[in-house]
C-alpha positions as CSV (number, residue, x, y, z in Angstrom):
1,M,21.9,18.0,19.6
2,V,21.0,14.9,21.5
3,A,21.4,11.4,20.1
4,L,18.6,8.9,21.0
5,N,18.2,5.3,20.0
6,V,14.5,5.0,19.2
7,N,13.1,1.8,17.8
8,G,16.5,0.5,16.8
9,R,17.5,3.7,14.9
10,Q,19.7,6.6,15.9
11,A,17.9,9.9,15.9
12,E,19.6,13.3,16.4
13,V,17.2,15.7,18.0
14,D,17.9,19.4,18.5
15,V,16.4,19.9,22.0
16,E,17.6,20.9,25.4
17,P,18.8,18.0,27.6
18,D,15.9,18.7,30.0
19,T,13.2,18.3,27.3
20,P,10.8,15.5,28.2
21,L,11.3,12.4,26.1
22,L,7.6,12.5,25.1
23,W,8.1,15.8,23.2
24,A,11.3,14.6,21.5
25,I,9.6,11.5,20.3
26,R,6.4,13.2,19.1
27,E,7.7,16.6,17.9
28,N,11.2,16.0,16.8
29,I,11.2,12.4,15.6
30,G,7.6,12.4,14.4
31,L,6.4,9.2,16.2
32,T,2.9,10.3,17.3
33,G,1.6,6.9,18.7
34,T,2.9,7.9,22.1
35,K,0.3,10.2,23.5
36,Y,0.3,13.2,25.8
37,G,-2.3,12.7,28.5
38,C,-1.7,14.4,31.8
39,G,2.0,15.6,31.7
40,I,2.7,14.4,35.2
41,G,3.3,10.7,34.8
42,Q,-0.1,9.6,36.2
43,C,-2.2,8.5,33.3
44,G,0.3,6.3,31.3
45,A,-0.8,7.4,27.8
46,C,2.9,8.3,27.1
47,T,4.3,4.9,28.2
48,V,7.3,3.7,26.2
49,H,10.0,1.1,26.9
50,V,13.4,2.3,28.0
51,D,15.9,-0.6,28.1
52,G,12.9,-2.9,28.3
53,A,11.1,-1.3,31.2
54,A,7.8,0.6,30.9
55,V,8.5,4.3,31.5
56,R,6.2,7.3,31.4
57,S,7.9,9.4,28.8
58,C,6.5,12.7,30.0
59,G,8.4,12.3,33.2
60,V,11.9,11.6,31.9
61,T,14.2,13.9,30.1
62,V,16.2,13.2,26.9
63,A,19.3,13.4,29.1
64,D,17.9,10.6,31.3
65,V,17.7,8.2,28.3
66,T,20.7,9.1,26.2
67,G,22.5,5.9,25.4
68,K,19.5,3.7,26.3
69,N,17.2,1.7,24.0
70,I,13.8,3.4,23.6
71,V,10.9,1.5,22.0
72,T,7.6,3.1,21.1
73,I,4.3,1.6,20.1
74,E,5.3,2.0,16.5
75,A,7.8,-0.8,17.0
76,L,5.6,-3.2,19.0
77,A,4.4,-5.1,15.9
78,E,6.5,-8.0,14.8
79,N,7.6,-8.4,11.2
80,G,4.6,-6.3,10.0
81,A,2.1,-8.4,11.9
82,P,0.4,-7.2,15.0
83,H,2.0,-8.1,18.3
84,R,0.1,-10.8,20.2
85,L,-1.1,-8.1,22.6
86,Q,-2.3,-5.9,19.7
87,Q,-4.2,-8.8,18.3
88,A,-5.7,-9.7,21.7
89,W,-6.7,-6.0,22.1
90,I,-8.6,-6.3,18.8
91,D,-10.1,-9.7,19.6
92,H,-11.4,-8.5,23.0
93,D,-12.7,-5.1,21.8
94,V,-10.5,-3.2,24.3
95,P,-10.2,0.2,22.6
96,Q,-13.1,2.5,22.8
97,C,-11.8,6.1,22.4
98,G,-8.4,4.6,22.0
99,Y,-6.4,7.5,23.5
100,C,-4.8,5.5,26.3
101,Q,-4.3,2.3,24.4
102,S,-0.7,2.8,23.1
103,G,0.5,3.4,26.6
104,M,-1.5,0.5,28.0
105,L,-0.2,-1.8,25.4
106,M,3.4,-0.8,26.1
107,A,2.8,-1.4,29.9
108,A,1.3,-4.8,29.1
109,A,4.1,-5.8,26.8
110,A,6.7,-5.0,29.5
111,L,4.6,-7.0,32.0
112,L,4.5,-10.1,29.7
113,K,8.2,-9.8,29.1
114,D,8.8,-10.0,32.9
115,K,5.9,-12.3,33.8
116,P,4.8,-14.4,30.8
117,K,1.8,-15.8,32.7
118,P,0.6,-13.0,34.9
119,T,-2.1,-13.3,37.5
120,D,-4.9,-10.7,37.9
121,R,-2.9,-9.3,40.8
122,D,0.2,-9.0,38.6
123,I,-1.8,-7.2,35.9
124,D,-3.4,-4.8,38.4
125,A,0.0,-4.0,39.9
126,A,1.7,-3.4,36.6
127,I,-1.0,-1.6,34.6
128,G,-1.6,1.6,36.4
129,N,-2.7,3.4,33.2
130,I,-5.9,5.4,33.4
131,C,-8.6,4.5,30.8
132,R,-11.4,7.1,30.8
133,C,-13.6,4.6,29.0
134,G,-13.2,2.0,31.7
135,T,-12.0,-0.9,29.6
136,F,-9.9,-2.4,32.4
137,Q,-11.8,-5.8,32.4
138,Q,-11.4,-6.1,28.6
139,A,-7.7,-5.2,28.9
140,R,-7.2,-7.8,31.6
141,A,-8.9,-10.5,29.5
142,A,-6.7,-9.5,26.5
143,I,-3.5,-9.7,28.5
144,H,-4.4,-13.2,29.7
145,A,-5.3,-14.2,26.1
146,A,-1.9,-12.8,24.8
147,A,-0.1,-14.7,27.6
148,E,-1.7,-17.9,26.3
149,A,-0.9,-17.1,22.6
């Protein structure tokens, strides 16, 4: 058994220490907002926060994050209302297929925490997520809108 702190709650998961965090979150804890995309840390669909930093959960093991604070897309909303990024995503029609969106939102939330007023260059550097639908311009506009909110 491995103890994980996910979204402010302790979760005991019966997995090997080398199990990718993504699978513990999805299969053992049942939080399916974090998506499997490529499995090699390239696409970003599996992005979560670990101690406040955006991390590709397919590339870290549960042993790597034991004792750390993990936040998934399910906890991004604030007091039952959409996070300002989630609202900006809606307002700017960012999602199309939506598959990459939870990871992209988590990467954007970490960016705004570190840089409350990011430039286009900051956004391009921080958001390395792959969106097959090509909604990068809408995502950039939504990030700027959320920064102004």
